[in-house]
C-alpha positions in Angstrom: 90.7 125.6 103.5 89.3 122.2 102.3 88.2 120.4 105.5 88.0 117.0 103.6 91.5 117.3 102.1 93.0 118.3 105.5 91.3 115.4 107.2 92.6 113.0 104.4 96.1 114.3 104.8 96.0 113.9 108.6 94.7 110.5 108.4 97.2 109.3 105.7 100.0 110.7 107.8 99.0 109.1 111.0 97.7 105.8 109.3 101.2 104.8 108.2 102.6 104.8 111.6 99.4 103.0 113.1 99.5 100.3 110.6 103.3 99.7 110.9 102.9 99.7 114.8 99.8 97.2 114.5 101.8 94.8 112.2 104.7 94.9 114.7 102.6 94.1 117.7 100.7 91.4 116.1 103.7 89.8 114.3 105.5 89.6 117.8 102.4 88.2 119.4 102.1 85.4 116.8 105.7 84.8 117.0 105.8 84.4 120.7 102.7 82.0 120.6 104.6 80.0 117.7 101.5 80.1 115.4 103.6 80.2 112.4 100.7 79.3 110.0 98.8 82.3 111.2 101.9 84.5 111.0 102.6 83.6 107.5 99.0 84.4 106.4 99.1 87.7 108.4 102.3 88.8 106.8 100.5 88.4 103.4 97.6 90.5 104.5 100.0 93.0 106.3 102.0 93.5 102.9 98.8 94.2 101.1 97.9 96.6 103.9 101.2 98.4 103.6 100.7 98.7 99.8 97.3 100.4 100.4 98.4 102.7 103.0 101.7 103.9 101.5 100.5 104.2 98.0 97.0 105.7 98.5 97.1 107.9 95.4 97.9 104.9 93.2 95.3 102.8 94.6 92.7 105.5 94.1 93.8 106.1 90.6 93.4 102.1 89.9 90.0 101.9 91.6 88.7 105.0 89.8 89.7 103.5 86.5 88.0 100.4 87.5 84.9 101.9 88.4 84.8 103.9 85.2 85.3 100.7 83.1 82.5 98.9 85.0 80.0 101.9 85.1 81.2 103.1 81.6 81.4 106.8 82.5 
């Protein structure tokens, strides 16, 4: 039993639904307030957040490769 891996899997499975719910709530809030410039900026940030949350393994690999190139390990 690897506690760290179990915690990572639990967080990853719950983070997806939490991120989608937060995006929906903030998007509806900004839409009702008619702050469309903030809504467009938020949608760009939300797209990046969804990419990070739903492709965590890919992001981990890219960041690890970048770290190895910078440090030279």
